[in-house]
C-alpha positions as a Markdown table, in Angstrom:
| # | Residue | x | y | z |
|---|---|---|---|---|
| 1 | Met | 0.9 | -24.9 | -13.3 |
| 2 | Ser | 1.7 | -27.7 | -10.4 |
| 3 | Asp | -1.0 | -29.1 | -8.2 |
| 4 | Arg | 0.7 | -27.9 | -5.5 |
| 5 | Ile | 0.6 | -24.3 | -6.6 |
| 6 | Ala | -3.3 | -24.7 | -7.1 |
| 7 | Ala | -3.8 | -25.7 | -3.9 |
| 8 | Ala | -2.1 | -22.9 | -2.4 |
| 9 | Gln | -3.8 | -20.7 | -4.5 |
| 10 | Ala | -7.6 | -22.5 | -4.0 |
| 11 | Thr | -6.7 | -21.9 | -0.3 |
| 12 | Leu | -6.2 | -18.5 | -0.7 |
| 13 | Arg | -9.6 | -17.9 | -3.0 |
| 14 | Ala | -11.4 | -19.8 | -0.9 |
| 15 | Asn | -10.5 | -17.7 | 2.2 |
| 16 | Asp | -11.0 | -14.5 | 0.4 |
| 17 | Arg | -14.0 | -12.6 | 1.5 |
| 18 | Gly | -13.6 | -9.5 | -0.9 |
| 19 | Gly | -10.6 | -7.5 | -0.7 |
| 20 | Tyr | -9.1 | -9.3 | 2.6 |
| 21 | Thr | -8.7 | -12.6 | 3.2 |
| 22 | Val | -9.7 | -14.9 | 6.8 |
| 23 | Pro | -6.6 | -16.9 | 8.0 |
| 24 | Asn | -9.1 | -19.8 | 8.7 |
| 25 | Pro | -12.5 | -19.2 | 8.9 |
| 26 | His | -13.0 | -21.6 | 11.7 |
| 27 | Ile | -11.2 | -19.8 | 13.9 |
| 28 | Tyr | -10.3 | -16.7 | 12.8 |
| 29 | Pro | -13.0 | -14.9 | 10.5 |
| 30 | Phe | -11.7 | -11.3 | 10.8 |
| 31 | Gln | -8.7 | -9.8 | 9.0 |
| 32 | Trp | -5.3 | -9.8 | 10.6 |
| 33 | Asn | -2.6 | -7.6 | 10.2 |
| 34 | Trp | 1.0 | -10.0 | 9.9 |
| 35 | Asp | -1.5 | -12.9 | 8.1 |
| 36 | Ser | -2.5 | -10.1 | 5.8 |
| 37 | Ala | 0.8 | -8.9 | 5.1 |
| 38 | Phe | 2.2 | -12.4 | 3.9 |
| 39 | Val | -1.0 | -13.2 | 2.7 |
| 40 | Ala | -0.3 | -10.1 | 0.3 |
| 41 | Met | 2.9 | -12.0 | -0.6 |
| 42 | Gly | 1.1 | -15.0 | -1.9 |
| 43 | Phe | -1.7 | -13.3 | -4.2 |
| 44 | Gly | 1.1 | -11.3 | -5.8 |
| 45 | Thr | 2.6 | -14.7 | -7.3 |
| 46 | Phe | -0.3 | -14.8 | -9.2 |
| 47 | Asn | -2.7 | -11.7 | -8.8 |
| 48 | Ala | -0.6 | -8.2 | -8.2 |
| 49 | Ala | -3.4 | -6.3 | -7.8 |
| 50 | Arg | -5.5 | -8.6 | -5.6 |
| 51 | Gly | -2.4 | -8.3 | -3.4 |
| 52 | Phe | -2.1 | -4.4 | -2.9 |
| 53 | Asp | -6.0 | -5.0 | -2.4 |
| 54 | Glu | -5.2 | -7.0 | 0.6 |
| 55 | Ile | -3.2 | -4.2 | 2.3 |
| 56 | Asp | -5.0 | -1.4 | 1.3 |
| 57 | Thr | -8.1 | -3.0 | 2.9 |
| 58 | Leu | -6.3 | -3.6 | 6.3 |
| 59 | Leu | -5.2 | -0.2 | 5.7 |
| 60 | Lys | -8.6 | 0.6 | 5.9 |
| 61 | Gly | -8.6 | 0.1 | 9.9 |
| 62 | Gln | -5.6 | 2.3 | 10.5 |
| 63 | Trp | -6.6 | 4.8 | 12.9 |
| 64 | Glu | -6.0 | 8.9 | 12.8 |
| 65 | Asn | -3.1 | 8.8 | 15.4 |
| 66 | Gly | -1.4 | 5.8 | 12.8 |
| 67 | Leu | -2.1 | 3.1 | 14.9 |
| 68 | Val | -2.4 | -0.4 | 12.7 |
| 69 | Pro | -4.9 | -2.6 | 14.6 |
| 70 | His | -4.2 | -6.4 | 14.8 |
| 71 | Ile | -8.0 | -7.0 | 13.6 |
| 72 | Val | -10.3 | -5.5 | 11.8 |
| 73 | Phe | -13.4 | -6.8 | 12.0 |
| 74 | His | -14.9 | -6.1 | 8.7 |
| 75 | Ala | -18.4 | -8.0 | 8.7 |
| 76 | Pro | -20.1 | -9.5 | 11.7 |
| 77 | Ala | -19.7 | -13.1 | 12.9 |
| 78 | Asp | -20.2 | -14.7 | 16.8 |
| 79 | Asn | -17.6 | -17.7 | 16.3 |
| 80 | Tyr | -14.2 | -15.7 | 17.8 |
| 81 | Phe | -13.4 | -14.2 | 21.1 |
| 82 | Pro | -12.8 | -11.3 | 21.9 |
| 83 | Gly | -15.0 | -9.7 | 19.5 |
| 84 | Pro | -15.7 | -5.7 | 18.6 |
| 85 | Ser | -17.6 | -5.0 | 21.7 |
| 86 | Val | -15.3 | -6.2 | 24.2 |
| 87 | Trp | -12.9 | -4.0 | 22.4 |
| 88 | Gly | -14.9 | -1.2 | 22.7 |
| 89 | Thr | -12.4 | 0.9 | 20.7 |
| 90 | Asn | -15.3 | 2.9 | 19.0 |
| 91 | Gln | -13.5 | 3.5 | 15.1 |
| 92 | Ser | -15.8 | 3.9 | 12.5 |
| 93 | Val | -14.7 | 0.8 | 11.0 |
| 94 | Pro | -14.2 | -1.7 | 14.2 |
| 95 | Thr | -11.1 | -2.9 | 15.2 |
| 96 | Ser | -9.2 | -4.0 | 18.3 |
| 97 | Gly | -7.0 | -2.0 | 20.2 |
| 98 | Ile | -3.6 | -3.2 | 19.6 |
| 99 | Thr | -1.0 | -4.1 | 16.7 |
| 100 | Gln | 1.2 | -6.5 | 16.0 |
| 101 | Cys | 4.4 | -7.4 | 14.3 |
| 102 | Pro | 5.2 | -4.9 | 11.8 |
| 103 | Val | 5.7 | -6.6 | 9.0 |
| 104 | Leu | 3.7 | -4.8 | 6.6 |
| 105 | Ala | 6.3 | -2.4 | 5.3 |
| 106 | Ser | 8.6 | -5.9 | 4.0 |
| 107 | Ala | 5.2 | -7.3 | 2.7 |
| 108 | Ala | 4.7 | -4.3 | 0.3 |
| 109 | Arg | 8.0 | -3.9 | -0.9 |
| 110 | His | 8.4 | -7.6 | -1.5 |
| 111 | Leu | 4.7 | -7.3 | -3.5 |
| 112 | Trp | 5.9 | -3.9 | -5.4 |
| 113 | Glu | 9.2 | -5.3 | -6.2 |
| 114 | His | 7.8 | -8.7 | -7.8 |
| 115 | Ala | 4.3 | -7.1 | -9.6 |
| 116 | Pro | 4.8 | -7.4 | -13.0 |
| 117 | Asp | 2.8 | -4.5 | -14.2 |
| 118 | Arg | 4.9 | -1.7 | -12.9 |
| 119 | Ala | 2.5 | 1.0 | -13.6 |
| 120 | Leu | -0.1 | -1.0 | -11.4 |
| 121 | Ala | 2.4 | -1.4 | -8.7 |
| 122 | Asp | 3.3 | 2.5 | -8.5 |
| 123 | Ala | -0.1 | 3.5 | -8.8 |
| 124 | Arg | -0.9 | 0.7 | -6.2 |
| 125 | Met | 2.3 | 1.5 | -4.0 |
| 126 | Ala | 1.6 | 4.9 | -4.4 |
| 127 | Gln | -1.4 | 4.8 | -2.4 |
| 128 | Ile | 0.0 | 2.5 | 0.1 |
| 129 | Tyr | 3.3 | 4.5 | 1.1 |
| 130 | Pro | 1.7 | 7.2 | 3.3 |
| 131 | Gly | -0.4 | 4.9 | 5.7 |
| 132 | Leu | 2.7 | 2.8 | 5.9 |
| 133 | Ile | 4.7 | 6.0 | 7.3 |
| 134 | Arg | 2.4 | 6.6 | 9.7 |
| 135 | Tyr | 2.6 | 3.5 | 11.1 |
| 136 | His | 6.2 | 3.6 | 11.5 |
| 137 | Ala | 5.2 | 7.2 | 12.7 |
| 138 | Trp | 3.2 | 5.4 | 15.7 |
| 139 | Trp | 5.4 | 2.8 | 17.0 |
| 140 | Arg | 8.3 | 5.2 | 17.5 |
| 141 | Gln | 6.7 | 8.1 | 18.6 |
| 142 | Thr | 3.8 | 5.9 | 21.3 |
| 143 | Arg | 5.9 | 2.6 | 21.6 |
| 144 | Asp | 9.6 | 4.6 | 22.3 |
| 145 | Pro | 8.3 | 8.0 | 23.0 |
| 146 | His | 11.7 | 8.6 | 24.9 |
| 147 | Gly | 13.5 | 7.5 | 21.9 |
| 148 | Thr | 15.8 | 4.1 | 23.7 |
| 149 | Gly | 15.9 | 2.4 | 19.8 |
| 150 | Leu | 13.4 | -0.4 | 21.5 |
| 151 | Val | 9.9 | -0.3 | 20.5 |
| 152 | Ala | 7.8 | -2.0 | 23.5 |
| 153 | Thr | 4.8 | -4.5 | 22.9 |
| 154 | Leu | 2.2 | -4.2 | 26.1 |
| 155 | His | 0.0 | -7.4 | 24.8 |
| 156 | Pro | 1.6 | -10.7 | 24.2 |
| 157 | Trp | -1.0 | -10.6 | 21.2 |
| 158 | Glu | 1.2 | -7.9 | 19.4 |
| 159 | Thr | 4.0 | -9.7 | 19.2 |
| 160 | Gly | 2.7 | -12.6 | 17.3 |
| 161 | Ser | 4.1 | -15.4 | 19.6 |
| 162 | Asp | 1.1 | -15.3 | 22.0 |
| 163 | Asn | 1.9 | -17.9 | 24.8 |
| 164 | Ser | 5.7 | -17.9 | 23.8 |
| 165 | Pro | 7.3 | -19.6 | 27.5 |
| 166 | Ala | 9.5 | -15.9 | 27.0 |
| 167 | Trp | 6.2 | -14.3 | 28.0 |
| 168 | Asp | 5.8 | -16.6 | 31.2 |
| 169 | Gly | 7.5 | -14.3 | 33.8 |
| 170 | Pro | 6.1 | -10.9 | 32.7 |
| 171 | Leu | 2.8 | -12.4 | 32.1 |
| 172 | Ala | 2.8 | -13.6 | 35.8 |
| 173 | Arg | 2.5 | -10.2 | 37.1 |
| 174 | Val | -0.8 | -9.9 | 35.2 |
| 175 | Pro | -3.6 | -10.8 | 37.5 |
| 176 | Thr | -6.1 | -13.3 | 36.8 |
| 177 | Glu | -9.2 | -11.6 | 36.9 |
| 178 | Thr | -11.1 | -9.7 | 34.3 |
| 179 | Val | -14.7 | -7.6 | 33.6 |
| 180 | Thr | -15.3 | -9.4 | 31.0 |
| 181 | Glu | -16.8 | -12.7 | 30.7 |
| 182 | Ile | -14.5 | -15.2 | 28.8 |
| 183 | Ile | -16.4 | -17.2 | 26.4 |
| 184 | Arg | -13.4 | -18.9 | 24.2 |
| 185 | Arg | -14.2 | -20.2 | 20.7 |
| 186 | Asp | -10.8 | -21.2 | 19.8 |
| 187 | Thr | -11.1 | -24.7 | 21.8 |
| 188 | Gly | -14.7 | -26.1 | 20.5 |
| 189 | Val | -12.5 | -26.4 | 17.0 |
| 190 | Val | -9.0 | -26.8 | 18.0 |
| 191 | Asp | -7.5 | -29.8 | 20.4 |
| 192 | Pro | -7.1 | -27.4 | 23.6 |
| 193 | Ala | -3.6 | -29.0 | 23.5 |
| 194 | Met | -2.5 | -27.3 | 20.9 |
| 195 | Arg | -3.6 | -23.8 | 22.5 |
| 196 | Pro | -3.0 | -21.7 | 24.9 |
| 197 | His | -4.2 | -22.5 | 28.5 |
| 198 | Ala | -7.1 | -20.9 | 30.5 |
| 199 | His | -4.8 | -18.8 | 33.0 |
| 200 | Asp | -3.1 | -17.2 | 29.8 |
| 201 | Tyr | -6.2 | -16.3 | 28.4 |
| 202 | Gln | -7.6 | -14.4 | 31.8 |
| 203 | Arg | -4.6 | -12.6 | 31.6 |
| 204 | Tyr | -4.8 | -11.4 | 28.0 |
| 205 | Ile | -8.3 | -10.6 | 28.7 |
| 206 | His | -7.4 | -8.6 | 32.1 |
| 207 | Leu | -5.1 | -6.6 | 29.6 |
| 208 | Val | -7.8 | -5.8 | 27.0 |
| 209 | Asp | -10.3 | -4.2 | 30.4 |
| 210 | Ala | -7.8 | -2.4 | 31.4 |
| 211 | Phe | -6.8 | -0.6 | 27.7 |
| 212 | Arg | -10.0 | 0.0 | 27.2 |
| 213 | Gly | -10.7 | 1.2 | 31.1 |
| 214 | Val | -7.9 | 3.9 | 30.0 |
| 215 | Ala | -10.0 | 4.6 | 26.2 |
| 216 | Trp | -6.8 | 3.5 | 24.3 |
| 217 | Asp | -4.6 | 5.9 | 25.1 |
| 218 | Pro | -1.6 | 5.3 | 24.3 |
| 219 | Ala | 0.4 | 6.9 | 27.0 |
| 220 | Arg | -1.8 | 6.0 | 29.3 |
| 221 | Met | -1.6 | 2.5 | 28.4 |
| 222 | Leu | 2.4 | 2.3 | 28.2 |
| 223 | Ala | 2.2 | 3.6 | 31.5 |
| 224 | Ala | -0.3 | 1.5 | 33.2 |
| 225 | Ser | 0.5 | -1.8 | 31.8 |
| 226 | Pro | 1.7 | -4.7 | 33.4 |
| 227 | Phe | 3.0 | -5.9 | 30.7 |
| 228 | Arg | 5.8 | -4.1 | 28.8 |
| 229 | Val | 8.4 | -5.9 | 27.5 |
| 230 | Ala | 11.1 | -5.5 | 23.9 |
| 231 | Asp | 10.0 | -8.4 | 22.3 |
| 232 | Ile | 13.2 | -9.4 | 19.5 |
| 233 | Gly | 11.3 | -10.2 | 17.3 |
| 234 | Thr | 9.0 | -6.9 | 16.9 |
| 235 | Asn | 12.1 | -5.3 | 17.2 |
| 236 | Ala | 14.3 | -6.9 | 14.5 |
| 237 | Val | 11.1 | -7.1 | 12.1 |
| 238 | Leu | 10.5 | -3.7 | 12.4 |
| 239 | Leu | 14.0 | -2.5 | 11.7 |
| 240 | Arg | 13.7 | -4.6 | 9.1 |
| 241 | Ala | 10.5 | -2.9 | 7.4 |
| 242 | Asn | 12.3 | 0.6 | 8.5 |
| 243 | Gln | 14.9 | -0.2 | 5.4 |
| 244 | Asp | 12.3 | -1.6 | 3.0 |
| 245 | Leu | 10.2 | 1.7 | 3.6 |
| 246 | Met | 13.0 | 3.7 | 3.1 |
| 247 | Ala | 14.0 | 2.0 | 0.0 |
| 248 | Leu | 10.1 | 2.6 | -1.2 |
| 249 | Gly | 10.7 | 6.3 | 0.5 |
| 250 | Glu | 13.5 | 7.1 | -2.3 |
| 251 | Arg | 10.3 | 7.0 | -4.8 |
| 252 | Phe | 7.3 | 7.5 | -3.1 |
| 253 | Gly | 8.6 | 9.4 | -0.3 |
| 254 | Thr | 10.2 | 12.4 | 0.5 |
| 255 | Ala | 13.9 | 13.2 | 2.3 |
| 256 | Pro | 12.5 | 14.1 | 5.7 |
| 257 | Glu | 10.6 | 11.1 | 6.1 |
| 258 | Arg | 13.8 | 8.9 | 4.9 |
| 259 | Ala | 15.5 | 10.9 | 7.7 |
| 260 | Ala | 13.5 | 9.9 | 10.3 |
| 261 | Leu | 13.7 | 6.2 | 9.5 |
| 262 | Ala | 17.3 | 6.3 | 9.0 |
| 263 | Ala | 17.8 | 7.5 | 12.4 |
| 264 | His | 15.2 | 5.3 | 14.1 |
| 265 | Ser | 17.1 | 2.6 | 12.3 |
| 266 | Asp | 20.0 | 3.5 | 13.7 |
| 267 | Gln | 18.8 | 3.8 | 17.4 |
| 268 | Met | 17.3 | 0.1 | 17.3 |
| 269 | Arg | 20.0 | -1.8 | 15.6 |
| 270 | Ala | 22.5 | -0.5 | 18.4 |
| 271 | Ala | 19.7 | -1.6 | 20.9 |
| 272 | Ile | 19.5 | -4.2 | 19.4 |
| 273 | Ala | 23.0 | -5.4 | 19.5 |
| 274 | Arg | 22.5 | -5.0 | 23.5 |
| 275 | Gln | 20.2 | -7.6 | 23.6 |
| 276 | Trp | 22.7 | -10.1 | 22.2 |
| 277 | Asp | 24.0 | -13.3 | 24.4 |
| 278 | Ser | 27.3 | -14.6 | 23.6 |
| 279 | Ala | 27.2 | -17.3 | 26.3 |
| 280 | Ala | 23.7 | -18.2 | 24.7 |
| 281 | Gly | 24.4 | -17.6 | 21.1 |
| 282 | Ile | 21.0 | -15.9 | 20.5 |
| 283 | Phe | 19.1 | -12.5 | 21.1 |
| 284 | Tyr | 16.8 | -12.2 | 24.0 |
| 285 | Ala | 13.8 | -10.4 | 24.8 |
| 286 | Arg | 13.8 | -7.8 | 27.1 |
| 287 | Asp | 11.6 | -7.1 | 30.2 |
| 288 | Leu | 11.1 | -3.3 | 30.2 |
| 289 | Ile | 9.0 | -3.5 | 33.8 |
| 290 | Ala | 12.3 | -5.7 | 35.3 |
| 291 | Asp | 14.5 | -4.3 | 33.3 |
| 292 | Ala | 16.3 | -7.0 | 32.5 |
| 293 | Pro | 16.8 | -10.1 | 29.4 |
| 294 | Ile | 14.2 | -13.0 | 29.9 |
| 295 | Arg | 16.5 | -15.9 | 29.0 |
| 296 | Val | 13.9 | -18.1 | 27.1 |
| 297 | Gly | 15.8 | -19.1 | 23.8 |
| 298 | Thr | 12.5 | -18.9 | 21.0 |
| 299 | Ser | 13.0 | -18.5 | 17.2 |
| 300 | Ala | 12.6 | -15.3 | 17.3 |
| 301 | Gly | 15.8 | -14.9 | 18.3 |
| 302 | Phe | 17.4 | -15.5 | 15.2 |
| 303 | Leu | 15.2 | -12.8 | 13.6 |
| 304 | Pro | 17.9 | -9.8 | 13.7 |
| 305 | Leu | 19.6 | -11.4 | 10.9 |
| 306 | Trp | 16.5 | -10.8 | 9.1 |
| 307 | Gly | 16.5 | -7.2 | 10.6 |
| 308 | Gly | 20.4 | -6.6 | 9.6 |
| 309 | Ala | 21.1 | -6.0 | 13.3 |
| 310 | Ala | 23.6 | -9.2 | 13.4 |
| 311 | Pro | 27.4 | -8.8 | 12.3 |
| 312 | Pro | 29.4 | -12.2 | 11.2 |
| 313 | His | 30.4 | -13.1 | 14.6 |
| 314 | Gln | 27.2 | -13.4 | 15.5 |
| 315 | Ala | 25.6 | -14.9 | 12.3 |
| 316 | Ala | 27.6 | -17.6 | 13.1 |
| 317 | Ser | 27.1 | -18.2 | 16.6 |
| 318 | Leu | 23.0 | -18.2 | 15.6 |
| 319 | Ala | 24.1 | -20.7 | 13.0 |
| 320 | Ala | 26.0 | -22.9 | 15.7 |
| 321 | Thr | 22.7 | -22.6 | 18.4 |
| 322 | Leu | 20.6 | -23.7 | 15.1 |
| 323 | Gly | 22.9 | -26.5 | 14.5 |
| 324 | Arg | 22.1 | -27.3 | 18.0 |
| 325 | Trp | 18.2 | -27.0 | 17.8 |
| 326 | Ala | 18.4 | -29.4 | 14.8 |
| 327 | Ser | 19.9 | -32.4 | 16.6 |
| 328 | Lys | 17.2 | -32.1 | 19.2 |
| 329 | Val | 13.9 | -32.7 | 16.4 |
| 330 | Ala | 13.5 | -33.3 | 12.5 |
| 331 | Tyr | 12.1 | -30.5 | 11.1 |
| 332 | Leu | 13.2 | -27.0 | 11.8 |
| 333 | Val | 12.8 | -24.2 | 12.5 |
| 334 | Pro | 11.1 | -24.9 | 16.5 |
| 335 | Ser | 9.3 | -21.7 | 18.2 |
| 336 | Thr | 11.2 | -22.6 | 21.6 |
| 337 | Asp | 14.5 | -24.1 | 21.9 |
| 338 | Pro | 14.1 | -27.9 | 22.3 |
| 339 | Asp | 16.4 | -28.2 | 25.5 |
| 340 | Asp | 14.1 | -25.5 | 27.5 |
| 341 | Pro | 11.9 | -27.4 | 29.6 |
| 342 | Arg | 8.7 | -24.8 | 29.0 |
| 343 | Tyr | 9.2 | -26.7 | 25.7 |
| 344 | Glu | 6.1 | -28.2 | 24.1 |
| 345 | Pro | 6.1 | -29.4 | 20.2 |
| 346 | Arg | 2.4 | -29.3 | 20.1 |
| 347 | Arg | 1.1 | -26.4 | 21.8 |
| 348 | Tyr | 0.9 | -23.2 | 19.7 |
| 349 | Trp | 4.2 | -20.7 | 20.4 |
| 350 | Arg | 5.7 | -23.3 | 22.7 |
| 351 | Gly | 7.6 | -25.5 | 20.1 |
| 352 | Pro | 5.4 | -25.3 | 17.2 |
| 353 | Ile | 6.9 | -24.6 | 13.7 |
| 354 | Trp | 5.6 | -21.4 | 11.8 |
| 355 | Ser | 6.2 | -21.4 | 8.3 |
| 356 | Val | 6.4 | -17.6 | 7.9 |
| 357 | Val | 8.7 | -17.3 | 10.8 |
| 358 | Asn | 10.9 | -19.8 | 8.8 |
| 359 | Trp | 10.4 | -18.0 | 6.0 |
| 360 | Met | 12.4 | -14.9 | 7.9 |
| 361 | Ile | 14.7 | -17.0 | 9.5 |
| 362 | Ala | 16.2 | -18.5 | 6.1 |
| 363 | Arg | 16.6 | -15.1 | 4.6 |
| 364 | Gly | 18.5 | -13.8 | 7.6 |
| 365 | Phe | 20.8 | -16.6 | 7.4 |
| 366 | Ala | 21.2 | -16.4 | 3.5 |
| 367 | Ala | 21.7 | -12.6 | 3.7 |
| 368 | His | 25.2 | -13.8 | 6.4 |
| 369 | Gly | 26.7 | -16.0 | 4.0 |
| 370 | His | 25.1 | -19.4 | 5.4 |
| 371 | Ser | 23.4 | -20.3 | 2.4 |
| 372 | Ala | 23.3 | -24.2 | 3.6 |
| 373 | Leu | 21.5 | -23.8 | 6.5 |
| 374 | Ala | 19.0 | -21.2 | 5.3 |
| 375 | Arg | 18.5 | -23.8 | 1.9 |
| 376 | Arg | 17.7 | -26.6 | 5.1 |
| 377 | Ile | 15.4 | -24.2 | 6.5 |
| 378 | Asp | 13.8 | -23.5 | 3.3 |
| 379 | Ala | 13.5 | -27.6 | 2.2 |
| 380 | Asp | 12.0 | -27.9 | 5.6 |
| 381 | Thr | 9.1 | -25.6 | 5.3 |
| 382 | Arg | 8.3 | -27.0 | 1.8 |
| 383 | Ala | 8.7 | -30.4 | 3.1 |
| 384 | Leu | 6.0 | -30.1 | 6.1 |
| 385 | Val | 4.0 | -29.1 | 3.4 |
| 386 | Thr | 4.2 | -31.8 | 1.3 |
| 387 | Lys | 3.3 | -33.8 | 3.9 |
| 388 | Asn | 0.4 | -32.7 | 6.0 |
| 389 | Gly | -1.2 | -29.5 | 3.5 |
| 390 | Phe | -1.1 | -26.2 | 4.5 |
| 391 | Trp | -1.3 | -26.4 | 8.3 |
| 392 | Glu | -1.6 | -23.2 | 11.2 |
| 393 | Tyr | 1.6 | -24.4 | 12.5 |
| 394 | Phe | 3.6 | -28.0 | 12.6 |
| 395 | Asp | 5.2 | -30.3 | 14.9 |
| 396 | Pro | 9.1 | -30.1 | 14.8 |
| 397 | Arg | 9.5 | -34.1 | 16.0 |
| 398 | Asp | 7.3 | -35.7 | 12.6 |
| 399 | Gly | 6.0 | -32.6 | 10.5 |
| 400 | Thr | 2.4 | -33.2 | 11.9 |
| 401 | Gly | -0.1 | -30.7 | 11.0 |
| 402 | Leu | -1.7 | -28.5 | 14.0 |
| 403 | Gly | -3.8 | -25.8 | 14.4 |
| 404 | Gly | -6.5 | -24.9 | 11.6 |
| 405 | Pro | -6.1 | -26.3 | 8.1 |
| 406 | Asp | -6.1 | -24.7 | 4.8 |
| 407 | Phe | -4.1 | -21.8 | 6.7 |
| 408 | Ser | -3.5 | -18.7 | 4.5 |
| 409 | Trp | -0.4 | -17.7 | 5.4 |
| 410 | Thr | 1.2 | -21.1 | 5.4 |
| 411 | Ala | -0.6 | -21.6 | 1.7 |
| 412 | Gly | 0.9 | -17.8 | 0.6 |
| 413 | Ile | 4.5 | -18.5 | 1.9 |
| 414 | Asp | 4.4 | -21.2 | 0.5 |
| 415 | Leu | 3.6 | -19.8 | -3.0 |
| 416 | Val | 6.4 | -17.1 | -2.1 |
| 417 | Leu | 8.9 | -20.1 | -1.8 |
| 418 | Gly | 7.7 | -22.0 | -4.9 |
| 419 | Thr | 7.9 | -18.4 | -7.2 |
| 420 | Asp | 10.6 | -17.1 | -5.9 |
| 421 | Gly | 13.2 | -19.9 | -6.4 |
| 422 | Ala | 16.0 | -21.3 | -4.0 |
| 423 | Thr | 17.2 | -19.1 | -1.2 |
| 424 | Pro | 19.7 | -17.2 | -2.7 |
| 425 | Ala | 23.2 | -18.0 | -2.1 |
| 426 | Thr | 24.6 | -15.0 | -1.0 |
| 427 | Ser | 23.3 | -11.4 | -0.2 |
| 428 | Pro | 20.1 | -10.6 | -2.5 |
| 429 | Ser | 21.0 | -8.0 | -5.3 |
| 430 | Ala | 20.1 | -4.4 | -4.6 |
| 431 | Ser | 17.3 | -3.1 | -6.5 |
| 432 | Ser | 16.3 | 0.5 | -8.4 |
| 433 | Ala | 14.7 | 1.8 | -5.3 |
| 434 | Gln | 17.3 | -0.3 | -2.7 |
| 435 | Thr | 19.4 | 2.4 | -0.6 |
| 436 | Ser | 22.8 | 0.8 | 1.1 |
| 437 | Ala | 21.0 | 0.1 | 4.5 |
| 438 | Ala | 18.1 | -1.8 | 2.6 |
| 439 | Pro | 18.5 | -5.9 | 1.8 |
| 440 | Ala | 16.2 | -6.8 | -1.3 |
| 441 | Cys | 13.0 | -9.0 | 0.3 |
């Protein structure tokens, strides 16, 4: 075992709280939804059973209506705001009341396909699969009730890219007044220059107050939220997750379940295609209240490649766009277009690189035949860790580690990169469970 693999494994073990992993104990002391998806994949490189535990424990916080919350508060901790009392969701397992970027089914499929013990993998996936089906049904029914093909996100935290410049316009509609007193813990352990501004947090908490005020009723939340966007990243990731869940459904599910996923995927593929901007050479998010594109170039704009929603000519244009970005930075992929005046290379989602997003983008480019670019992204991702360690995110100019150190999902995806080998030069080969619509993870 190399020192690097040993260090990544040690990071996951240090952040393990017995069935779930905290992203970083000083900033995020609970279980986060999409963090745990990537962590499960990382554990899967050396302990598949523990990887399945990560997903199973996350699903213990699933609501009766199918929602998988973005935070599950398994154990008390006083170093994070907003805690369970602010959310007030009244669940048997305390949770937040919103969700997060839905990569879970894709991570589950990756874990299942790579597990060396097939009997264990089949038994654990059979337990997890029904919860994944319910989660995807929740997305269709509560966030796209009219079947437009674009699911809505109602809080910047749901996108995973909390303070992205893409949300500046939609978030400006949200008042800064809050019922809840804001007591930030993050800026006490991380340089405030790396975190969202105070006015962002005021709006984040205003939304939490508003949703708590309607008792977390999905229809009332959707109707009342002053922040309602179709995040291109969330939609692309859900499209990919639909396909991965369809592949798992060949073994663990039913024909009607697969048919529902296929129908939704067709709707999503067509709707995502309409978010393409040929002049800019990238996909944009959409403001669902203004019914207009949000013309901010972000790393999420490359994720339709991962979702399988970009034809060859768009893949080529996306490669050219990323080539332009690459000329402005030392490492790929910055979370915001470096030419955008709102680009901030050290502030959270306004410019820095995130390893897990890089992993998805690289696999998207590889699946579309852009293998050299995919390998460049993977090489940069690994070089950032080699230079500085398992930081939460990185400065694209010089690779400086930012946010929290010893970060779980950075260690997890580094294990996946180190174990799975180089990015494939062509589309991955089909597995035994794969449908024609689902590229292998």
